[in-house]
C-alpha positions as CSV (number, residue, x, y, z in Angstrom):
1,M,24.4,127.0,-62.4
2,E,27.6,127.9,-64.4
3,R,29.7,130.8,-63.2
4,G,29.0,132.8,-66.4
5,E,25.2,132.6,-65.7
6,L,25.7,133.9,-62.2
7,N,27.7,136.8,-63.5
8,D,25.0,137.6,-66.0
9,L,22.4,137.6,-63.3
10,L,24.5,140.0,-61.2
11,A,24.9,142.2,-64.3
12,F,21.1,142.1,-64.9
13,A,20.5,143.2,-61.3
14,A,22.9,146.1,-61.7
15,V,21.1,147.3,-64.9
16,A,17.7,147.0,-63.2
17,R,19.0,149.0,-60.2
18,E,20.8,151.8,-62.2
19,R,18.2,152.0,-65.0
20,S,21.2,152.7,-67.2
21,F,23.7,150.6,-69.1
22,T,26.3,153.3,-68.7
23,R,26.0,153.5,-64.9
24,A,25.6,149.8,-64.5
25,A,28.7,149.1,-66.6
26,A,30.7,151.6,-64.6
27,S,29.7,149.9,-61.3
28,L,30.7,146.5,-62.8
29,G,33.9,147.7,-64.3
30,I,33.0,146.7,-67.9
31,S,32.1,148.6,-71.1
32,P,28.4,149.4,-71.8
33,S,28.6,147.5,-75.1
34,A,29.9,144.4,-73.4
35,L,27.1,144.7,-70.8
36,S,24.4,145.1,-73.5
37,H,25.8,142.1,-75.3
38,A,25.6,140.0,-72.1
39,M,22.0,141.1,-71.4
40,R,20.9,140.1,-74.9
41,A,22.7,136.7,-74.5
42,L,20.9,136.2,-71.2
43,E,17.5,137.0,-72.7
44,E,18.2,134.6,-75.6
45,R,19.2,131.7,-73.2
46,L,16.1,132.3,-71.0
47,G,13.8,132.9,-74.0
48,V,12.1,136.0,-72.5
49,R,12.7,139.7,-72.7
50,L,14.0,141.0,-69.4
51,L,14.7,144.7,-70.2
52,A,12.7,147.3,-72.0
53,R,15.1,149.6,-73.8
54,T,14.5,153.1,-75.2
55,T,17.0,155.7,-76.5
56,R,16.9,157.4,-73.1
57,S,16.3,154.7,-70.5
58,V,16.2,151.0,-69.7
59,S,13.9,149.3,-67.2
60,P,12.8,145.7,-66.3
61,T,9.9,144.2,-68.1
62,A,7.2,142.3,-66.2
63,A,9.3,139.1,-66.6
64,G,12.4,141.0,-65.6
65,D,10.7,142.3,-62.4
66,R,9.7,138.7,-61.6
67,L,13.2,137.4,-62.0
68,L,14.6,140.3,-60.0
69,Q,12.3,139.5,-57.1
70,S,13.4,135.9,-57.2
71,I,17.2,136.5,-57.2
72,R,17.4,139.5,-54.9
73,P,17.0,137.6,-51.6
74,A,19.7,135.2,-52.7
75,F,22.1,138.0,-53.6
76,A,21.3,139.7,-50.3
77,T,22.2,136.6,-48.4
78,I,25.5,136.3,-50.3
79,E,26.3,139.9,-49.6
80,D,25.6,139.4,-45.9
81,G,27.9,136.5,-45.9
82,L,30.7,138.4,-47.5
83,A,30.2,141.4,-45.3
84,A,30.4,139.2,-42.2
85,L,34.0,138.4,-43.1
86,A,34.8,142.0,-42.2
87,E,34.6,141.0,-38.6
88,W,38.0,139.3,-39.0
89,R,39.6,142.5,-40.4
90,D,41.2,145.2,-38.3
91,S,38.7,147.8,-39.6
92,P,35.3,147.6,-41.5
93,S,35.4,147.9,-45.3
94,G,33.0,147.8,-48.2
95,S,30.5,150.2,-49.9
96,V,27.4,151.9,-48.6
97,R,24.8,153.5,-51.0
98,I,22.5,156.1,-49.3
99,T,19.6,158.0,-50.7
100,T,18.5,161.2,-49.1
101,F,17.3,164.7,-49.8
102,S,19.0,168.1,-49.6
103,Y,18.3,169.0,-46.0
104,P,20.0,165.9,-44.4
105,A,22.8,166.3,-46.9
106,K,23.7,169.8,-45.9
107,T,23.2,169.2,-42.2
108,V,23.7,165.7,-40.9
109,L,26.0,164.4,-43.7
110,K,28.0,167.6,-44.3
111,E,28.8,167.8,-40.6
112,K,29.8,164.1,-39.9
113,L,30.6,162.4,-43.2
114,P,34.0,163.9,-43.9
115,S,35.5,162.8,-40.6
116,F,33.9,159.4,-41.1
117,L,35.6,159.0,-44.4
118,L,39.0,159.9,-42.9
119,A,38.5,157.4,-40.0
120,H,37.4,154.6,-42.4
121,P,39.5,154.6,-45.5
122,G,38.3,151.1,-46.4
123,I,34.7,152.2,-46.8
124,Q,33.3,153.8,-49.9
125,V,30.2,155.9,-49.4
126,E,27.8,156.9,-52.3
127,I,25.2,159.6,-51.6
128,N,22.2,160.1,-54.0
129,I,20.2,163.3,-53.3
130,D,16.6,163.1,-54.4
131,D,13.5,164.6,-52.9
132,R,11.2,161.7,-53.9
133,L,10.5,158.9,-51.5
134,T,12.7,156.2,-53.0
135,D,12.1,152.5,-52.5
136,I,15.6,151.6,-51.2
137,V,15.1,147.9,-51.7
138,A,13.9,148.1,-55.3
139,E,16.6,150.6,-56.3
140,G,19.5,148.9,-54.6
141,F,20.3,151.3,-51.8
142,D,21.6,150.1,-48.4
143,A,19.8,152.8,-46.5
144,G,18.0,156.1,-46.7
145,I,17.8,159.3,-44.6
146,R,14.4,161.0,-44.4
147,F,12.2,162.7,-41.9
148,G,10.9,160.2,-39.4
149,E,7.3,160.5,-40.3
150,T,7.9,159.3,-43.9
151,V,9.9,156.2,-43.0
152,E,8.0,152.9,-43.6
153,K,7.1,151.0,-40.5
154,D,8.9,147.8,-41.6
155,M,12.2,149.5,-41.7
156,I,14.9,149.7,-38.9
157,A,15.3,153.4,-38.2
158,V,17.7,155.3,-36.0
159,R,17.7,159.0,-35.2
160,V,20.4,161.0,-36.8
161,G,19.1,164.5,-36.2
162,P,17.0,166.5,-33.6
163,D,13.3,167.2,-33.8
164,L,12.5,170.0,-36.1
165,R,9.8,172.7,-36.7
166,T,8.7,174.5,-39.8
167,I,7.5,178.0,-39.1
168,V,6.0,181.0,-41.0
169,V,8.2,184.1,-41.3
170,A,8.5,187.4,-43.1
171,T,10.5,190.6,-42.8
172,P,9.3,193.5,-40.7
173,S,8.9,195.6,-43.8
174,Y,6.5,193.0,-45.3
175,F,4.3,193.3,-42.2
176,E,4.3,197.1,-42.5
177,R,2.5,196.5,-45.8
178,H,0.3,193.6,-44.7
179,P,-1.4,192.6,-41.5
180,K,0.0,189.6,-39.6
181,P,-2.0,186.4,-40.1
182,E,-3.7,185.2,-37.0
183,T,-4.9,181.8,-38.3
184,P,-3.7,179.6,-41.2
185,Q,-6.8,180.6,-43.2
186,D,-5.6,184.2,-43.2
187,L,-2.7,183.1,-45.5
188,D,-5.1,183.3,-48.4
189,A,-4.7,187.1,-48.3
190,H,-0.9,186.9,-48.4
191,N,1.9,186.5,-50.9
192,C,3.4,183.1,-49.9
193,I,6.7,181.9,-51.3
194,G,6.0,178.4,-52.7
195,Y,8.1,175.3,-53.0
196,R,7.5,172.7,-55.8
197,L,8.6,169.1,-55.2
198,A,11.0,168.4,-58.0
199,S,10.1,164.8,-58.6
200,A,6.4,164.8,-57.6
201,G,5.7,168.1,-59.3
202,G,3.2,169.3,-56.7
203,L,3.4,172.3,-54.5
204,L,4.4,171.6,-50.9
205,P,1.4,172.3,-48.7
206,W,1.9,174.4,-45.5
207,E,0.9,172.1,-42.6
208,F,-0.4,173.3,-39.2
209,E,-1.6,171.7,-36.0
210,R,-3.2,173.1,-32.8
211,N,-5.1,171.2,-30.1
212,G,-5.2,168.1,-32.2
213,R,-6.6,169.9,-35.2
214,E,-4.5,169.5,-38.4
215,I,-4.8,171.9,-41.4
216,K,-3.1,171.8,-44.8
217,I,-3.1,175.1,-46.7
218,R,-2.5,175.4,-50.5
219,T,-0.8,178.7,-50.7
220,S,-0.3,181.0,-53.7
221,G,2.2,183.8,-54.4
222,S,4.5,185.6,-56.8
223,F,7.3,183.0,-56.6
224,I,7.5,179.2,-56.7
225,G,10.8,177.3,-56.8
226,N,12.4,174.0,-56.0
227,D,15.4,175.3,-54.1
228,G,15.0,176.1,-50.4
229,D,17.9,178.6,-50.3
230,L,16.4,180.6,-53.2
231,A,13.0,180.6,-51.5
232,A,14.6,181.8,-48.3
233,A,16.4,184.6,-50.1
234,A,13.1,185.8,-51.5
235,V,11.6,185.9,-48.0
236,R,14.6,187.7,-46.6
237,A,14.2,190.3,-49.3
238,G,10.7,191.0,-48.2
239,A,8.9,189.5,-51.2
240,G,6.5,187.4,-49.1
241,L,5.8,185.0,-46.3
242,G,8.0,181.9,-46.1
243,Y,7.4,178.4,-44.7
244,I,10.9,177.5,-43.5
245,L,12.6,175.2,-41.0
246,E,13.2,177.1,-37.8
247,S,16.8,176.0,-37.5
248,D,17.5,177.6,-40.9
249,V,16.3,181.1,-39.8
250,A,17.3,181.1,-36.1
251,E,19.9,183.8,-36.6
252,D,17.4,185.9,-38.7
253,L,14.9,185.7,-35.8
254,A,17.4,186.5,-33.2
255,T,18.5,189.7,-35.0
256,G,15.0,190.8,-35.9
257,R,15.7,190.4,-39.7
258,L,12.7,188.1,-39.8
259,V,9.5,187.9,-37.7
260,Q,7.6,184.7,-36.9
261,V,3.8,184.4,-37.0
262,L,1.4,181.6,-36.3
263,D,3.7,180.3,-33.6
264,D,1.1,178.2,-31.8
265,W,0.1,176.5,-35.0
266,C,3.6,175.1,-35.7
267,P,4.5,172.1,-33.5
268,K,7.7,170.1,-33.7
269,F,7.9,166.9,-35.8
270,Q,10.4,164.0,-36.1
271,G,13.7,165.1,-37.6
272,C,16.1,163.0,-39.7
273,Y,16.3,159.2,-39.4
274,L,18.6,156.8,-41.2
275,Y,16.6,153.7,-42.1
276,H,17.4,150.3,-43.7
277,P,15.8,147.0,-44.3
278,S,15.7,144.4,-41.6
279,R,18.4,141.8,-42.1
280,R,19.8,139.0,-40.1
281,Q,23.1,140.9,-40.0
282,T,23.8,144.6,-40.8
283,P,26.9,144.9,-43.0
284,P,29.8,146.2,-41.0
285,A,30.3,149.2,-43.3
286,L,26.7,150.3,-42.9
287,R,26.9,149.6,-39.1
288,A,30.0,151.8,-38.8
289,L,28.2,154.7,-40.6
290,I,25.1,154.3,-38.4
291,D,27.3,154.5,-35.3
292,A,28.9,157.6,-36.6
293,L,25.6,159.4,-37.5
294,T,23.3,158.3,-34.6
295,V,22.3,160.8,-32.0
296,E,20.6,160.2,-28.7
297,S,16.8,160.6,-28.6
């Protein structure tokens, strides 16, 4: 294989990962027009169409997906080999791409990432915040951070946050106007503040468990949003019941600003875990970030 062909394959993998000529070109350090020309030349040499282009997006065709699956293991092996050279450096270097959602970003990462960056100037960290369950392998991420129960079983996962609990709360003034629910089914008679998953589009169900019995309630109410802080503000204003992480309203509960109900129906669940594919060798930059974020079980 000639060097130019290898470069074109690397460029194709970048376009397939980014789903954008502009973003892929930026990551490769070339112009979008030069990248587009290279991709057309690659398709002509191979005699198949690799990318489906529209005015708004670009994605691999069936043939492109087949090629991507073929070349990805080889590129991963090359990346591992290059990353292994970092063992001979005084400090780890390289880049780490992480996908996560807003809660770990504002808790785990906000607390620890700034000091990590100062301690490791040779490491570049890119964080992509998205509430959908991203396929980190298919989309070119080194790792992800999600709640433990959503992590695929074939991933290597390390705990980066404590166990959590989602609870039902409202203001004392709300309960002056409405009776407190005693069972999850009683929520049908209440104004419940809803949260819509931005990417999936569906409403987040309120999940409960007691004595091994699990219940999911589809609530309804006067407000639905896709921002947790805005939903919490509506609850604190007395607009309705909220389904909120206990850690986010601990001060409100301590001061009596909010009141908790259905306590025995709200067990703890696995908190945040950083997960990544199993490889023969974890890149030093990723290993350094894992060491900085990991907490004891």
